[in-house]
C-alpha positions in Angstrom: 20.8 2.7 8.6 23.9 2.0 6.5 25.8 1.0 9.5 23.1 -1.4 10.8 22.6 -3.1 7.4 26.1 -2.8 6.0 25.9 -6.2 4.2 22.3 -6.5 3.3 20.2 -3.3 2.9 17.6 -5.2 0.8 16.0 -6.4 4.0 14.8 -2.9 4.9 11.1 -2.4 4.0 9.6 1.0 4.3 5.8 0.9 4.7 3.5 3.6 3.5 -0.1 4.5 4.2 -2.3 6.0 1.5 -3.4 9.7 1.8 -6.7 10.1 3.7 -9.5 12.4 4.5 -9.1 15.6 2.5 -10.4 14.8 -0.9 -12.6 12.4 -2.8 -11.2 8.8 -3.0 -10.3 9.2 -6.7 -8.2 12.3 -5.9 -6.6 10.5 -2.9 -5.6 7.5 -5.1 -4.2 9.9 -7.8 -2.2 11.9 -5.2 -0.9 8.8 -3.4 0.2 7.3 -6.8 2.0 10.6 -7.7 3.8 10.7 -4.4 4.9 7.0 -4.6 6.1 7.4 -8.2 8.3 10.4 -7.2 9.7 8.5 -4.2 10.2 5.3 -6.2 12.0 7.0 -9.1 14.2 9.2 -6.9 17.7 8.0 -5.8 17.1 5.2 -3.3 20.1 5.8 -1.2 19.3 3.0 1.2 18.5 0.4 -1.4 15.3 -0.5 0.6 12.0 -2.0 -0.6 8.7 -0.2 -0.3 5.2 -1.5 0.7 1.7 0.0 0.8 -0.2 -1.0 3.9 -3.9 -1.6 4.0 -5.9 0.4 6.6 -8.8 -0.3 8.9 -11.9 1.8 8.5 -11.9 4.8 10.8 -14.9 6.8 9.6 -13.3 8.9 6.9 -12.3 8.6 3.2 -9.3 6.3 2.9 -8.6 4.3 -0.3 -6.4 2.0 1.8 -9.4 0.3 3.4 -10.7 -1.7 0.5 -9.1 -4.2 -1.9 -10.3 -1.9 -4.7 -8.6 1.1 -3.2 -5.3 -0.7 -2.6 -5.4 -2.2 -6.1 -6.1 1.3 -7.6 -3.0 2.7 -6.0 -0.7 -0.3 -6.7 -1.8 -0.5 -10.3 -0.5 3.1 -10.8 3.0 2.1 -9.8 5.4 -0.2 -11.6 5.1 -3.7 -10.2 8.7 -4.2 -9.4 8.9 -1.0 -7.3 6.4 -1.7 -4.5 4.7 -4.4 -2.6 1.8 -4.7 -0.2 2.0 -5.0 3.6 -1.3 -6.7 4.4 -2.2 -6.0 8.0 -4.5 -8.9 8.9 -5.8 -7.1 12.0 -6.9 -4.2 9.9 -8.4 -6.5 7.3 -10.3 -8.6 9.8 -11.7 -5.4 11.6 -13.0 -4.3 8.2 -14.7 -7.7 7.6 -16.3 -7.8 11.1 -17.2 -4.1 11.5 -17.9 -3.0 7.9 -19.1 -6.1 6.1 -16.2 -6.2 3.7 -15.3 -9.4 1.9 -12.8 -11.6 3.7 -11.2 -12.5 0.3 -9.9 -10.2 -2.4 -11.2 -10.2 -5.9 -9.6 -12.7 -8.3 -7.9 -9.9 -10.3 -6.2 -8.8 -7.1 -5.0 -12.3 -6.3 -3.7 -12.9 -9.8 -1.5 -9.9 -9.7 -0.3 -10.0 -6.1 -0.6 -13.6 -4.8 0.6 -15.6 -7.7 
């Protein structure tokens, strides 16, 4: 990676998915936040940026499916350390197939869109 981005490593964005399936959503959020905090406070040898990607509903517990779940995870990590990778296909599938709102709550927009 260093050789590929010798002059501008800040363009590398590593995308993460929240933990899924094995526990209750509250526990998954907590564990995901703990993992992200460890990663984000460790020595970032590549000087890259990080993003949490939303997920489409697949029939099991996944805090990355809803605005609330993503907000819960991101709220546990310092703002300057991570962003959001919003997969519009995942989001639209959740709207069509699972009756989720097309638009995020105002609190979410204030923090991440403005």
